[in-house]
C-alpha positions in Angstrom: 43.3 -19.4 38.6 40.1 -18.6 36.6 38.8 -22.1 36.3 38.9 -24.2 39.6 37.4 -27.5 38.7 35.8 -29.8 36.1 33.6 -32.8 36.8 32.4 -35.6 34.5 28.9 -37.0 35.1 28.7 -40.5 33.6 25.3 -41.2 35.3 23.7 -38.7 32.8 25.3 -40.1 29.6 22.8 -40.8 26.8 24.8 -43.8 25.7 28.0 -45.8 26.3 28.1 -47.3 22.9 29.3 -44.3 20.8 32.3 -42.1 21.0 33.0 -40.1 23.2 30.8 -41.8 25.7 32.4 -45.2 25.1 35.7 -44.1 26.5 36.1 -46.2 29.6 37.9 -43.6 31.6 34.7 -41.5 31.7 32.5 -44.4 32.8 33.2 -43.5 36.5 32.8 -39.9 37.9 36.0 -37.9 37.4 37.1 -34.6 39.0 40.0 -32.5 38.1 41.0 -29.5 40.2 43.1 -26.7 38.8 45.5 -25.5 41.5 48.2 -24.2 39.2 48.2 -21.6 36.3 49.5 -24.4 34.0 47.8 -27.9 34.0 48.9 -30.6 31.6 47.0 -33.6 30.4 49.1 -36.6 29.4 48.4 -40.1 28.2 48.5 -42.4 25.2 46.5 -41.7 22.1 42.9 -42.5 22.5 42.8 -42.2 26.3 40.4 -39.2 26.3 42.6 -36.2 27.1 41.9 -34.2 23.9 38.2 -35.3 24.1 37.9 -33.7 27.6 39.9 -30.7 26.5 37.5 -29.9 23.7 34.5 -30.5 25.8 35.9 -28.2 28.5 36.4 -25.5 25.9 32.8 -25.7 24.7 31.6 -25.8 28.4 33.6 -22.6 29.1 31.9 -20.8 26.2 35.1 -20.6 24.1 34.8 -20.8 20.4 36.7 -23.5 18.4 37.6 -22.5 14.9 36.6 -25.3 12.5 36.8 -25.8 8.8 34.0 -26.8 6.5 32.2 -30.0 7.6 33.0 -33.0 5.3 30.8 -35.9 4.6 31.6 -38.8 7.0 31.5 -42.5 6.3 29.3 -43.0 9.3 27.5 -40.2 11.2 27.8 -40.1 14.9 25.1 -38.0 16.5 26.9 -38.0 19.9 30.3 -36.8 18.8 29.8 -33.1 19.8 27.7 -33.7 22.9 30.2 -34.5 25.6 30.3 -30.9 27.0 26.7 -31.3 28.1 27.7 -33.9 30.6 30.5 -32.1 32.4 30.3 -29.2 34.9 32.8 -26.5 35.7 33.5 -24.2 38.7 34.9 -20.7 38.2 36.7 -18.6 40.7 34.9 -15.4 39.8 32.8 -16.2 36.7 33.8 -17.0 33.1 36.7 -15.2 31.4 37.5 -14.9 27.7 40.1 -17.3 26.2 40.9 -19.4 23.2 41.4 -23.0 22.0 44.4 -24.0 20.0 44.6 -27.2 17.9 47.3 -27.6 15.3 44.8 -29.3 12.9 42.6 -26.2 12.8 45.2 -23.4 13.0 45.7 -23.2 9.3 42.0 -22.5 8.8 42.3 -19.6 11.3 45.4 -18.2 9.5 43.4 -18.2 6.2 40.5 -16.4 7.8 42.9 -13.9 9.3 44.3 -13.2 5.8 40.7 -12.6 4.5 40.0 -10.1 7.3 43.3 -8.4 6.8 42.4 -7.7 3.2 39.7 -5.3 4.6 41.7 -4.2 7.6 45.5 -4.7 7.3 46.0 -3.3 10.8 44.8 -6.7 12.2 48.2 -8.2 11.2 50.0 -5.8 13.6 48.7 -7.9 16.4 50.7 -10.9 15.0 53.9 -9.1 14.3 52.8 -7.2 11.1 53.0 -10.2 8.8 50.5 -12.7 7.5 50.6 -16.0 9.3 50.4 -17.7 5.9 53.7 -16.3 4.8 55.6 -18.0 7.6 56.5 -21.6 8.2 54.0 -23.5 10.2 56.2 -23.4 13.3 57.0 -19.7 12.9 53.3 -18.8 12.5 52.4 -20.8 15.7 55.1 -18.9 17.7 53.8 -15.6 16.4 50.3 -16.5 17.5 51.4 -17.7 20.9 53.5 -14.6 21.6 50.6 -12.3 20.7 47.6 -14.1 22.0 48.9 -15.2 25.4 49.7 -11.7 26.6 46.0 -11.2 27.3 44.4 -12.3 30.6 42.3 -15.3 30.0 41.8 -19.1 29.9 43.8 -20.9 27.2 43.3 -24.5 26.1 45.9 -26.1 23.8 45.7 -29.5 22.1 49.2 -30.9 21.4 50.8 -27.5 20.5 54.2 -29.2 20.0 53.0 -31.0 16.8 54.7 -28.5 14.4 57.4 -27.1 16.8 61.1 -28.0 16.9 62.6 -28.7 20.3 64.0 -25.2 20.4 60.5 -23.7 19.6 59.0 -25.9 22.3 61.4 -24.4 24.8 60.3 -20.9 23.6 56.7 -21.9 24.2 57.6 -23.3 27.6 59.1 -19.8 28.4 56.0 -18.1 27.2 53.8 -20.4 29.4 56.0 -19.8 32.4 56.2 -16.0 31.9 52.6 -15.2 31.0 51.0 -17.4 33.6 53.0 -15.5 36.3 52.7 -12.0 34.9 49.4 -11.7 33.0 46.9 -13.8 34.9 46.7 -16.3 32.1 45.7 -19.9 32.9 46.6 -22.8 30.6 45.2 -26.3 30.2 47.3 -28.3 27.7 47.1 -31.8 26.3 50.6 -32.8 25.3 53.0 -35.6 24.5 56.1 -33.3 24.8 58.5 -34.1 27.7 59.8 -30.5 27.3 56.3 -28.9 27.9 55.6 -31.4 30.7 58.6 -29.9 32.5 56.9 -26.6 32.9 57.9 -25.3 36.4 55.0 -25.5 38.9 52.7 -27.2 36.5 50.3 -29.9 37.6 50.2 -33.1 35.4 47.1 -35.3 35.1 47.5 -38.8 33.6 44.8 -40.4 31.5 46.6 -43.8 31.3 44.7 -45.5 34.2 41.1 -46.2 35.1 40.9 -42.9 36.8 42.4 -39.5 35.9 45.1 -38.9 38.5 47.8 -36.4 39.3 51.4 -37.6 38.8 54.9 -36.2 39.0 56.9 -35.3 35.9 59.3 -38.3 36.4 56.3 -40.6 36.6 55.1 -39.9 33.1 55.9 -42.6 30.5 57.0 -39.8 28.1 59.8 -38.8 30.5 60.8 -42.4 31.2 60.8 -43.5 27.5 62.9 -40.5 26.3 65.3 -40.8 29.2 65.8 -44.5 28.6 66.3 -43.9 24.9 68.9 -41.2 25.4 70.8 -43.4 27.9 70.8 -46.5 25.8 69.2 -46.0 22.4 70.7 -49.3 21.0 68.3 -51.2 23.3 65.4 -49.7 21.3 66.9 -50.0 17.8 66.8 -53.6 16.5 69.1 -53.8 13.5 
């Protein structure tokens, strides 16, 4: 592991009224230790898992590709400040890495096309083709296959969004293989019961008052999918 621990320090928060400081799970001190090459954050929408993942990315000095800022209905001066109120512990100092979010990946693909216009050799890194000429799922898999061969820290926010179940299994294989062979460490926020089944991964739930480690079969995602497959008529009111 490159990253050993992250701590949240609510005693230093500048406010508890505005997002993300109004998320109740962060109102008490939280500590997450990373004892496995793959750590998974799971929980319902709005529980704070993606918020912590992005803050952790900034705290680790990893750049997040973002598109042009749009005018907002109401400006929140605290929205990008959460990383200032967490601390991290490294095994042997910071390592390079990347952040993946499906909502910003297209912007990255467009930038890559612009760079390739001046240096077409850049595309060789992604299989020799523009990511913009592939389906969204295909372009994601090309990115995952190439980027995760490199030693580093990788943070992913719901990578399953544009992936079919078969592609999710391919990503699961990549995570398993590269974390063992290439000294890659992954921290992933996900709703996918397929990715949650990653062998040897640790799962942290954000569904309670404290962030806690749970087993795969404890996750509501596993339980809901299992119950649905066993007796789907119970869920379908017609």
